[in-house]
C-alpha positions as CSV (number, residue, x, y, z in Angstrom):
1,M,35.5,10.7,39.9
2,T,32.4,9.0,41.1
3,T,30.7,12.4,41.3
4,K,31.4,13.1,37.7
5,N,30.1,9.6,36.7
6,N,26.9,10.2,38.8
7,Q,26.4,13.5,37.0
8,Q,26.8,12.0,33.6
9,L,24.5,9.1,34.6
10,R,21.9,11.6,35.8
11,E,22.1,13.6,32.6
12,Q,21.6,10.5,30.5
13,L,18.7,9.5,32.5
14,I,17.1,13.0,32.2
15,A,17.7,12.9,28.4
16,A,16.1,9.4,28.2
17,V,13.0,10.5,30.1
18,V,12.6,13.6,28.0
19,K,13.0,11.5,24.8
20,K,10.3,9.0,26.1
21,R,7.9,11.7,27.0
22,A,8.3,13.3,23.6
23,A,7.7,10.0,21.8
24,L,4.6,9.3,23.8
25,A,3.3,12.8,23.2
26,R,3.8,12.4,19.4
27,A,2.0,9.0,19.5
28,H,-0.9,10.7,21.2
29,Q,-1.0,13.4,18.6
30,I,-1.0,10.8,15.9
31,V,-4.0,9.0,17.6
32,V,-5.9,12.2,17.5
33,A,-5.0,13.0,14.0
34,L,-6.2,9.6,12.8
35,L,-9.6,10.1,14.2
36,E,-10.4,12.4,11.2
37,P,-12.6,10.8,8.5
38,Y,-10.2,11.5,5.6
39,I,-6.5,10.5,5.9
40,E,-4.0,10.5,3.1
41,E,-2.5,7.1,2.5
42,Q,1.2,8.3,2.5
43,A,0.6,10.3,5.7
44,F,-1.1,7.3,7.3
45,L,1.9,5.0,6.4
46,A,4.4,7.5,7.7
47,M,2.5,7.8,11.1
48,L,2.5,4.1,11.7
49,A,6.2,4.0,12.5
50,E,5.5,6.3,15.5
51,I,2.8,4.4,17.3
52,E,2.5,1.1,19.2
53,P,-0.1,-1.6,18.8
54,H,-2.1,-0.3,21.7
55,N,-2.2,3.1,20.1
56,Y,-3.6,1.5,16.9
57,A,-6.2,-0.3,18.9
58,D,-7.1,3.1,20.5
59,I,-7.5,4.6,17.0
60,V,-9.9,1.8,16.0
61,D,-11.9,2.1,19.2
62,E,-12.2,5.9,19.1
63,R,-13.2,5.8,15.4
64,H,-15.9,3.3,16.3
65,I,-17.1,5.5,19.1
66,N,-17.3,8.5,16.7
67,K,-19.4,6.2,14.4
68,L,-16.7,5.9,11.7
69,C,-15.3,2.8,10.2
70,G,-12.3,1.6,12.4
71,Y,-9.9,1.5,9.4
72,P,-8.3,4.9,9.3
73,L,-8.2,5.1,5.5
74,C,-11.9,4.5,5.2
75,A,-14.3,7.4,5.8
76,V,-17.6,5.5,5.8
77,A,-19.9,6.3,8.6
78,V,-21.0,3.1,10.5
79,E,-24.6,3.9,11.5
80,K,-26.2,0.5,11.9
81,V,-24.0,-1.6,14.3
82,P,-25.1,-5.2,14.7
83,T,-26.3,-6.0,18.3
84,K,-25.4,-9.7,18.2
85,Q,-22.1,-10.8,19.6
86,Y,-21.6,-14.1,17.8
87,Q,-22.2,-15.3,14.3
88,I,-22.7,-19.0,13.6
89,C,-21.4,-20.4,10.3
90,G,-23.1,-23.6,9.4
91,V,-20.9,-24.4,6.5
92,K,-17.7,-24.3,8.6
93,N,-19.4,-25.4,11.7
94,K,-17.8,-22.5,13.7
95,V,-18.9,-19.7,16.0
96,Y,-17.4,-16.3,15.3
97,D,-17.0,-13.5,18.0
98,L,-18.1,-10.3,16.3
99,T,-16.9,-7.9,19.0
100,E,-14.0,-6.5,16.9
101,R,-15.7,-6.9,13.5
102,K,-18.5,-4.6,14.5
103,K,-16.1,-1.7,14.6
104,F,-15.8,-1.8,10.8
105,C,-18.1,-1.0,7.8
106,S,-17.1,-4.2,6.0
107,G,-15.1,-7.3,6.1
108,C,-12.6,-5.8,3.7
109,C,-11.9,-2.9,6.1
110,F,-11.6,-5.3,9.0
111,K,-9.0,-7.4,7.1
112,A,-7.1,-4.3,6.0
113,S,-6.9,-3.1,9.5
114,E,-5.8,-6.4,10.9
115,Y,-3.1,-6.5,8.3
116,I,-1.8,-3.0,9.2
117,K,-2.1,-3.9,13.0
118,S,0.1,-6.9,12.4
119,Q,2.8,-4.6,10.9
120,V,3.0,-2.0,13.7
121,P,6.3,-2.4,15.6
122,T,6.1,-3.5,19.2
123,S,9.4,-2.0,20.3
124,P,9.3,1.0,22.6
125,L,8.7,4.3,20.8
126,W,11.7,6.0,22.3
127,L,14.0,3.4,21.0
128,R,12.9,3.3,17.5
129,D,15.5,5.8,16.2
130,R,18.0,3.0,16.6
131,E,16.0,0.7,14.3
132,K,15.5,0.6,10.6
133,K,12.2,2.3,9.6
134,P,9.7,-0.4,8.6
135,N,8.2,-0.4,5.1
136,F,4.4,-0.7,5.7
137,K,2.2,-2.3,3.1
138,L,-1.6,-2.0,2.5
139,L,-3.9,-4.7,1.2
140,T,-4.4,-3.8,-2.3
141,N,-7.9,-5.2,-2.9
142,V,-9.6,-3.1,-0.3
143,K,-11.9,-0.2,-0.9
144,A,-10.9,2.9,1.0
């Protein structure tokens, strides 16, 4: 009886590992697909359910390396990247770190990307089939 239970447990474990690898491979494919300059809005929103927050960060970083705006729905090339790391705002008496902001063509794209990033689910990819599919929303006042 224990041999049968061990066999079932082994089969379940193998199935879980296969499912995990497939989900991670699909996430990698999505990261590569979102490096293209022109992405359709509906396709983008559909892909978001199959990635994790670190995958979205990879997309932004890779687009920046390729001299594209980090927001996947924006096809603007970012040729002139600011070299300074901090911005001082005298009105608000604050110092802003520009490290992440430099990856985008505008403040609008930066805000839109942060809004999307906040919606990306944090649960493991291979367990998302048990969850309700999220309804992603875009910022409406952003140029794309």
